[in-house]
C-alpha positions as CSV (number, residue, x, y, z in Angstrom):
1,M,98.3,121.7,53.1
2,A,100.4,121.8,56.3
3,A,104.1,120.7,56.0
4,P,104.8,117.2,57.2
5,L,105.6,117.4,60.9
6,H,106.8,114.9,63.5
7,I,107.3,115.6,67.2
8,L,110.3,114.4,69.2
9,M,110.1,114.2,73.0
10,N,113.8,113.8,73.8
11,P,116.9,114.2,71.6
12,R,117.9,110.6,72.4
13,D,114.6,109.2,71.2
14,N,114.7,107.0,68.1
15,V,111.0,107.4,67.3
16,A,108.7,110.5,66.9
17,I,105.0,110.9,66.5
18,V,103.3,112.2,63.3
19,A,101.5,115.5,64.1
20,N,99.5,116.1,61.0
21,D,95.7,115.8,61.0
22,G,94.8,112.5,59.2
23,G,98.3,111.2,59.3
24,L,100.7,111.1,56.4
25,P,101.0,108.7,53.4
26,A,103.9,106.6,52.5
27,G,106.5,108.5,50.5
28,T,106.1,111.7,52.6
29,V,109.5,113.4,53.1
30,F,110.1,115.5,56.3
31,A,112.2,118.6,56.4
32,D,115.1,116.5,58.0
33,G,115.0,114.2,54.9
34,L,113.3,111.2,56.6
35,R,111.0,109.4,54.1
36,L,108.0,107.4,55.3
37,V,107.9,103.8,54.0
38,D,104.5,103.3,55.5
39,K,101.3,105.3,55.9
40,V,101.4,106.6,59.5
41,P,98.2,107.7,61.3
42,Q,98.2,110.9,63.3
43,G,99.8,110.5,66.7
44,H,101.5,107.2,65.8
45,K,105.3,106.7,65.8
46,V,107.7,106.7,63.0
47,A,111.2,105.2,63.2
48,L,113.8,107.9,62.9
49,V,116.6,105.4,62.3
50,D,116.9,101.7,61.4
51,L,115.9,99.7,64.5
52,P,117.4,96.1,64.3
53,K,115.5,93.3,66.0
54,G,115.9,93.6,69.8
55,T,116.7,97.3,69.8
56,A,115.2,99.4,72.6
57,V,112.6,101.8,71.1
58,L,113.0,105.1,73.0
59,R,110.3,107.7,73.6
60,Y,110.7,110.2,76.4
61,N,114.3,108.7,76.5
62,V,112.6,105.6,78.1
63,P,112.4,102.1,76.5
64,I,108.8,101.7,75.6
65,G,109.4,98.3,74.0
66,Y,111.9,96.2,72.1
67,A,111.7,95.6,68.3
68,L,110.3,92.2,67.5
69,K,111.9,92.4,64.0
70,D,114.1,94.7,62.0
71,I,112.3,98.0,61.6
72,P,113.7,100.3,58.8
73,A,113.8,104.1,59.3
74,G,110.6,105.7,58.1
75,S,108.4,102.7,59.2
76,W,105.3,102.9,61.2
77,V,106.1,101.7,64.7
78,H,103.0,100.2,66.4
79,E,102.2,97.8,69.3
80,R,102.4,94.7,67.1
81,L,106.1,95.4,66.5
82,L,107.1,95.8,70.1
83,E,107.7,93.6,73.1
84,M,106.7,95.4,76.2
85,P,109.4,95.8,78.9
86,A,109.0,94.1,82.2
87,A,107.7,96.2,85.1
88,R,110.4,98.0,87.1
89,G,111.0,96.2,90.4
90,L,110.2,98.0,93.6
91,E,113.6,97.4,95.1
92,G,116.7,99.6,94.8
93,L,114.8,102.7,93.7
94,P,116.2,106.2,94.0
95,I,114.7,107.6,97.2
96,A,114.2,111.4,97.5
97,T,117.3,112.1,95.4
98,V,115.8,115.0,93.4
99,K,116.4,118.1,95.5
100,P,115.0,121.1,93.6
101,G,115.5,124.6,94.9
102,P,112.5,126.2,96.6
103,M,109.7,127.1,94.2
104,E,109.0,130.9,94.1
105,P,105.7,131.6,95.9
106,L,102.9,132.6,93.6
107,E,101.0,135.2,95.6
108,G,97.9,137.4,95.1
109,Y,95.7,134.9,93.3
110,T,92.2,134.4,94.8
111,F,88.8,133.0,94.0
112,E,85.3,133.3,95.4
113,G,84.5,130.2,97.5
114,F,82.2,129.0,100.2
115,R,84.1,128.8,103.5
116,N,83.1,125.8,105.7
117,A,83.1,125.4,109.4
118,D,86.0,123.0,109.3
119,G,88.1,125.5,107.4
120,S,87.8,123.9,104.0
121,V,86.4,125.8,101.0
122,G,83.8,124.7,98.5
123,T,83.7,125.8,94.9
124,R,80.0,124.9,94.7
125,N,77.2,125.0,97.3
126,I,75.4,121.6,96.9
127,L,73.1,119.5,99.0
128,A,74.3,116.0,98.9
129,I,72.1,113.1,100.0
130,T,74.2,110.2,101.1
131,T,72.8,106.6,100.6
132,T,73.9,103.6,102.7
133,V,72.9,101.0,100.2
134,Q,72.0,100.8,96.5
135,C,68.5,99.6,97.3
136,V,67.4,103.1,98.0
137,A,68.8,104.6,94.8
138,G,65.5,104.7,92.9
139,V,63.7,106.4,95.8
140,V,66.4,109.0,96.2
141,D,66.5,109.7,92.5
142,F,62.7,110.3,92.5
143,A,63.0,112.6,95.6
144,V,65.9,114.5,94.1
145,K,63.9,115.3,90.9
146,R,61.1,116.6,93.1
147,I,63.5,118.6,95.3
148,K,65.0,120.2,92.2
149,A,61.6,121.1,90.7
150,E,59.7,122.2,93.8
151,L,62.2,123.3,96.4
152,L,65.5,124.4,94.8
153,P,64.0,127.5,93.2
154,K,63.2,128.8,96.7
155,F,66.9,128.6,97.7
156,P,68.8,130.6,95.1
157,N,72.2,130.3,96.8
158,V,72.2,126.5,96.5
159,D,73.7,125.3,93.3
160,D,72.3,121.8,93.1
161,V,71.0,118.7,94.9
162,V,72.7,115.4,94.2
163,G,72.1,111.8,95.4
164,L,75.3,110.0,96.3
165,E,74.2,106.8,94.8
166,H,76.4,103.7,94.5
167,T,76.4,99.9,94.3
168,Y,77.6,99.1,97.8
169,G,76.1,98.6,101.2
170,C,74.8,95.0,101.3
171,G,75.6,91.6,99.8
172,V,79.2,92.3,100.5
173,A,81.8,90.9,103.0
174,I,81.6,94.1,105.0
175,D,84.0,92.9,107.7
176,A,86.8,91.9,105.2
177,P,90.0,93.8,105.7
178,D,89.7,95.7,102.4
179,A,86.0,96.6,103.0
180,I,87.3,99.7,104.7
181,I,88.1,101.2,101.3
182,P,84.5,101.7,100.0
183,I,83.2,102.6,103.5
184,R,85.7,105.4,104.1
185,T,85.3,106.5,100.5
186,L,81.6,107.1,100.9
187,R,82.1,108.6,104.3
188,N,84.7,111.1,103.0
189,I,82.7,111.9,99.9
190,S,79.8,112.9,102.2
191,L,82.2,115.4,103.8
192,N,83.4,116.9,100.6
193,P,83.9,120.7,100.8
194,N,81.3,121.3,98.1
195,F,78.6,120.0,100.5
196,G,79.1,122.6,103.2
197,G,79.1,120.1,106.1
198,E,75.4,119.3,105.7
199,V,75.2,115.6,105.9
200,M,71.9,113.9,105.2
201,V,71.6,110.2,104.9
202,V,68.9,107.9,103.4
203,S,69.0,104.3,104.7
204,L,66.9,101.3,103.9
205,G,67.2,99.8,107.4
206,C,68.3,96.2,107.0
207,E,71.5,96.8,105.1
208,K,75.0,95.8,106.3
209,L,76.3,99.3,106.0
210,Q,74.3,100.9,108.8
211,P,74.3,104.7,109.1
212,E,76.2,104.6,112.3
213,R,78.9,102.4,110.7
214,L,79.1,104.7,107.7
215,M,79.2,107.9,109.8
216,P,80.3,106.9,113.3
217,P,80.1,109.4,116.2
218,G,82.7,112.2,115.8
219,T,82.7,112.0,112.0
220,I,80.5,115.1,111.7
221,Q,81.5,118.0,113.9
222,I,80.2,121.4,114.8
223,V,83.0,123.7,115.3
224,D,82.9,126.5,117.9
225,E,82.1,129.7,116.0
226,R,85.0,131.5,117.8
227,S,87.6,129.6,115.8
228,V,86.5,127.6,112.8
229,A,90.0,126.1,112.5
230,D,90.1,124.9,116.1
231,V,88.7,121.4,116.0
232,G,89.5,121.0,119.7
233,Q,86.5,123.1,120.4
234,S,84.2,120.8,118.3
235,A,81.2,118.8,119.4
236,D,79.5,115.9,117.6
237,A,76.6,116.8,115.4
238,P,73.6,114.4,115.3
239,L,73.4,112.1,112.2
240,D,70.3,113.1,110.1
241,V,68.9,109.8,108.8
242,V,65.7,109.0,106.8
243,C,65.1,105.3,107.2
244,L,62.7,103.9,104.5
245,Q,61.8,100.8,106.6
246,A,60.7,103.0,109.6
247,E,57.2,102.3,110.8
248,N,56.0,105.8,110.2
249,H,56.4,105.4,106.4
250,V,53.1,104.2,105.0
251,G,53.4,104.1,101.2
252,F,56.0,105.3,98.7
253,M,54.9,109.0,98.9
254,S,55.4,108.9,102.7
255,M,59.1,108.2,102.1
256,I,59.4,110.9,99.5
257,E,57.8,113.5,101.7
258,S,60.1,112.6,104.6
259,I,63.1,113.0,102.4
260,M,61.9,116.3,101.1
261,Q,61.0,117.7,104.6
262,T,64.5,116.7,105.8
263,A,66.1,118.3,102.7
264,V,64.4,121.7,103.5
265,L,66.3,121.9,106.8
266,H,69.6,121.5,105.1
267,L,68.7,123.7,102.1
268,E,67.9,126.5,104.5
269,K,71.4,126.3,106.1
270,L,73.1,126.1,102.7
271,N,71.2,129.0,101.3
272,A,72.5,131.2,104.1
273,R,76.0,130.8,102.8
274,Q,77.7,133.4,100.6
275,R,80.8,133.3,98.5
276,E,83.8,135.1,99.9
277,T,87.3,135.9,98.6
278,V,89.7,133.2,99.6
279,P,93.4,132.6,98.5
280,A,94.1,130.2,95.7
281,S,95.7,128.0,98.3
282,E,92.2,126.7,99.2
283,L,91.9,124.9,95.9
284,V,92.1,121.1,96.1
285,V,92.5,120.0,92.5
286,G,92.4,116.4,91.2
287,V,94.1,115.8,87.8
288,Q,93.2,112.8,85.6
289,C,93.2,111.7,82.0
290,G,90.9,109.4,80.1
291,G,90.6,108.5,76.4
292,S,94.3,109.2,76.2
293,D,96.3,109.3,72.9
294,A,99.9,110.0,72.0
295,F,99.3,113.7,72.2
296,S,98.3,113.5,75.8
297,G,101.9,113.4,76.9
298,V,102.9,116.2,74.3
299,T,100.2,118.9,74.9
300,A,97.5,118.5,77.5
301,N,99.3,116.7,80.3
302,P,102.4,118.9,80.1
303,A,100.2,122.0,80.2
304,V,98.4,120.5,83.3
305,G,101.8,119.8,84.8
306,F,102.7,123.5,84.3
307,A,99.4,124.5,86.0
308,T,100.1,122.0,88.8
309,D,103.4,123.8,89.5
310,L,101.5,127.1,89.6
311,L,99.0,125.7,92.1
312,V,101.7,124.3,94.3
313,R,103.5,127.6,94.2
314,A,100.2,129.3,95.2
315,G,100.0,126.9,98.2
316,A,97.2,124.8,96.9
317,S,96.8,121.0,96.9
318,V,97.0,118.9,93.7
319,M,96.4,115.2,93.5
320,F,97.6,112.9,90.7
321,S,96.5,109.3,90.7
322,E,95.9,106.3,88.4
323,T,98.3,103.7,89.8
324,T,98.7,101.6,86.7
325,E,99.4,104.7,84.7
326,V,102.3,105.8,86.8
327,R,103.7,102.4,87.8
328,D,106.2,102.3,85.1
329,G,107.6,105.7,86.2
330,I,108.0,104.6,89.9
331,D,111.7,105.5,89.9
332,Q,110.8,109.1,88.7
333,L,108.3,109.4,91.5
334,T,110.3,108.0,94.4
335,S,113.2,110.2,93.4
336,R,110.9,113.3,93.6
337,A,109.6,112.3,97.1
338,S,110.1,115.0,99.6
339,T,111.2,112.5,102.2
340,P,112.2,108.8,102.4
341,E,108.9,108.2,104.2
342,V,106.9,109.6,101.3
343,A,108.8,107.4,98.9
344,A,108.2,104.3,101.1
345,A,104.5,105.1,101.0
346,M,104.4,105.2,97.2
347,I,106.2,101.9,97.0
348,R,103.7,100.4,99.5
349,E,100.8,101.5,97.3
350,M,102.4,100.2,94.2
351,A,103.1,96.8,95.8
352,W,99.6,96.6,97.1
353,Y,98.2,97.2,93.6
354,D,100.6,94.7,92.0
355,A,99.3,92.1,94.4
356,Y,95.7,93.1,93.7
357,L,96.2,92.7,89.9
358,Q,97.9,89.3,90.4
359,K,94.9,88.1,92.2
360,G,92.9,88.7,89.0
361,M,95.7,87.0,87.0
362,V,96.5,90.2,85.0
363,D,99.2,92.9,85.1
364,R,99.4,96.6,84.3
365,S,99.2,95.9,80.6
366,A,95.5,95.3,81.0
367,N,95.2,99.1,81.4
368,T,95.5,100.2,77.7
369,T,92.3,100.4,75.7
370,P,91.6,100.0,71.9
371,G,91.2,103.7,71.8
372,N,94.6,104.3,73.4
373,K,96.2,102.2,70.8
374,K,94.3,103.8,67.9
375,G,95.5,107.1,69.2
376,G,99.1,106.0,69.0
377,L,99.9,104.6,72.4
378,S,101.6,101.2,71.9
379,N,101.4,100.0,75.5
380,I,101.2,101.0,79.2
381,V,104.8,102.0,79.4
382,E,104.4,104.7,76.7
383,K,101.1,105.7,78.2
384,A,102.6,106.0,81.7
385,M,105.4,108.4,80.5
386,G,102.8,110.8,79.1
387,S,100.5,110.5,82.2
388,I,103.1,111.3,84.8
389,V,103.8,114.7,83.4
390,K,100.5,115.9,84.8
391,S,102.2,116.0,88.1
392,G,104.6,118.8,87.1
393,S,108.0,119.1,88.7
394,A,107.2,119.9,92.4
395,P,108.3,117.5,95.1
396,I,105.8,114.9,96.0
397,S,104.9,115.8,99.6
398,G,102.3,113.1,100.6
399,V,100.6,109.8,99.7
400,L,96.9,108.8,100.2
401,S,95.6,105.3,100.2
402,P,92.3,104.7,98.4
403,G,89.4,106.5,100.1
404,E,91.5,108.5,102.5
405,K,90.9,112.2,103.1
406,L,93.6,114.8,102.3
407,K,95.0,116.7,105.2
408,Q,98.0,118.6,103.8
409,K,98.9,121.0,101.0
410,G,101.2,120.5,98.1
411,L,101.6,117.8,95.4
412,I,100.0,114.5,96.6
413,Y,100.0,111.0,95.1
414,A,96.5,109.7,95.7
415,A,96.6,106.0,94.9
416,T,93.6,105.0,92.8
417,P,92.7,102.6,90.0
418,A,93.0,104.2,86.5
419,S,89.3,103.8,85.8
420,D,87.9,107.3,85.1
421,F,84.9,106.8,87.3
422,I,86.6,105.1,90.3
423,C,89.5,107.6,90.2
424,G,87.1,110.6,90.2
425,T,85.1,109.0,93.0
426,L,88.3,108.5,95.2
427,Q,89.5,112.0,94.5
428,L,86.1,113.3,95.6
429,A,86.6,111.4,98.8
430,A,90.0,112.9,99.3
431,G,88.4,116.4,99.3
432,M,88.7,117.5,95.7
433,N,86.8,120.7,95.0
434,L,87.9,121.1,91.3
435,H,88.7,118.5,88.7
436,V,90.9,118.7,85.6
437,F,90.5,116.0,83.0
438,T,92.6,115.6,79.8
439,T,91.5,113.6,76.8
440,G,92.7,112.8,73.3
441,R,90.1,110.5,72.0
442,G,87.3,112.5,73.7
443,T,84.9,111.6,76.5
444,P,81.8,113.3,77.9
445,Y,82.9,112.4,81.5
446,G,81.7,114.6,84.2
447,L,80.8,114.7,87.9
448,A,77.7,116.1,89.5
449,E,79.6,116.9,92.8
450,V,82.4,119.1,91.5
451,P,83.2,121.1,88.3
452,V,85.2,119.1,85.7
453,I,87.4,121.1,83.3
454,K,88.1,119.1,80.1
455,V,91.4,119.7,78.3
456,A,91.6,118.5,74.7
457,T,95.0,117.2,73.4
458,R,94.4,117.9,69.8
459,T,92.9,120.9,67.9
460,D,90.8,118.5,65.8
461,L,89.1,117.2,68.9
462,A,88.6,120.7,70.3
463,R,87.0,121.7,67.0
464,R,84.7,118.7,66.7
465,W,83.7,118.7,70.4
466,H,83.7,122.5,70.6
467,D,80.9,122.4,73.2
468,L,82.4,119.7,75.4
469,M,86.1,120.7,75.6
470,D,86.9,123.7,77.8
471,I,90.6,124.2,76.9
472,N,92.4,123.4,73.7
473,A,95.9,122.2,74.4
474,G,96.2,121.1,70.8
475,R,97.4,124.6,70.0
476,I,100.8,123.5,71.5
477,A,101.3,120.9,68.7
478,D,100.0,123.4,66.1
479,G,102.7,125.9,67.1
480,D,100.2,128.5,68.1
481,A,100.8,128.4,71.9
482,S,103.5,127.2,74.3
483,I,103.0,124.8,77.2
484,A,103.3,127.8,79.5
485,D,100.6,129.7,77.6
486,V,98.1,126.9,78.0
487,G,99.2,126.2,81.6
488,W,98.4,129.8,82.5
489,E,95.2,129.7,80.6
490,L,94.1,126.7,82.5
491,F,95.2,128.1,85.9
492,N,93.1,131.3,85.3
493,F,90.2,129.3,84.1
494,M,90.3,127.2,87.2
495,L,90.0,130.4,89.4
496,D,87.0,131.5,87.3
497,V,85.3,128.2,87.5
498,A,86.0,127.8,91.2
499,S,84.5,131.3,91.7
500,G,81.3,130.4,89.8
501,R,82.1,133.1,87.3
502,K,82.3,130.5,84.6
503,K,80.8,127.0,84.1
504,T,82.4,124.1,82.5
505,W,80.7,122.5,79.5
506,A,79.9,119.4,81.6
507,E,78.2,121.7,84.1
508,Q,76.2,123.5,81.4
509,W,74.9,120.3,79.9
510,K,74.6,118.7,83.3
511,L,76.7,115.7,82.2
512,H,77.9,113.4,85.0
513,N,78.9,109.9,85.6
514,A,77.7,107.8,88.5
515,L,79.9,107.3,91.5
516,V,81.8,104.0,91.4
517,L,83.2,102.8,94.8
518,F,86.4,100.8,94.7
519,N,85.6,97.5,96.5
520,P,88.5,95.0,96.4
521,A,86.8,93.0,99.2
522,P,84.6,89.9,98.3
523,V,81.0,90.1,97.3
524,T,78.9,87.5,99.1
């Protein structure tokens, strides 16, 4: 039997988490002499000292709550014993105060990717069929199945065909101010690097989100072959639309044949593409966590943070998101901003989201799930401290509002809800070509549009879900690997996956979640 072990995140903390599988019974004595007075489940907190009523309970050297009653040393400290701190105000924050020295460049790392006409690089070569309204989803799904079965085998360089289906497009207040968020999200997803610039649209005909509104002139560009990076030499490409209500469609099969015929034209262009060696700086990585537990901030997220620093050093782009999961660390983020303007943009996004939650008469505490709490996370403050570490230590060089497209390198805060599906959808819109997703409770989450690398926080999860988890960060808590070891493992695995040399488990099983557009505007 393994020796009793608890993990302390900061020397000033007055609680630690129990690391042993299955937890530990009352009466267990640790090497430091601490005796458990309660049975404490794995990942849950134990009081290291007596905590009188009102005492700040510290984890990560941050008050994650205040004791609602006297808590003796050795007690199980859980959410019912804690009063959650109020949210940090958005005034008087440290602004660009952290001035780290320049990070040493990480050179010589490459992957095999698909270079696009606009200069971006795809990690996969996929035909995406954009839809303007949910009404056409069934027709597109039927057509995609036939395209995969009858056409795709003829185009061996094309990895997949996906329908960009969603629940938007009609029955919405499409002229409301916040309606721009779902519209630009879908527009920018259609231009994701993994789709090679081949934009194909299926429309119903009567919807509010008309194709020309979704993809206005100038959205799709053909760049002069003499200089793929010189958009000044670009010309508009015609929008390729199949409209189901068009008079030439007589019967359901007529619609399907029209979609398939149009798909052939795009498949031919995509099939002519070949992978080529490109620098690691062409990676655009979105990092996210879901089904988090107390080990998320101990193992997986710190390892992702280490890999994030490697990517930034290599000149790549990394996006971290999930507004409610970083809101309680806003002072940490604004202090790491590269400029006061970046800090102001982060504050703007936090303020917008605070107001959005207030409209629904909730606050950030609505974020935590029953699974989070069962995994040892008492509240959103504790969860936030473990979530932020995915961002590593690099300066934050930019901020994206929901649905915006990334236009710079470095570490970027992409403002999104914390919902796994919405966050992933918005990171796709930003231009993500590779996704890293950490989990402690376990989730089969995946995306059809981009490879999703799953990182387990615990060895027990990696063992039980051995054919769903790609990286086991639980080895850090086991003492079998360091944060740096797992960070480098993840970095090298990203290059292999981006090159097509390896597939993630989600890809192998073809697991994916539907796109979920963030629509804060009214539904009519």
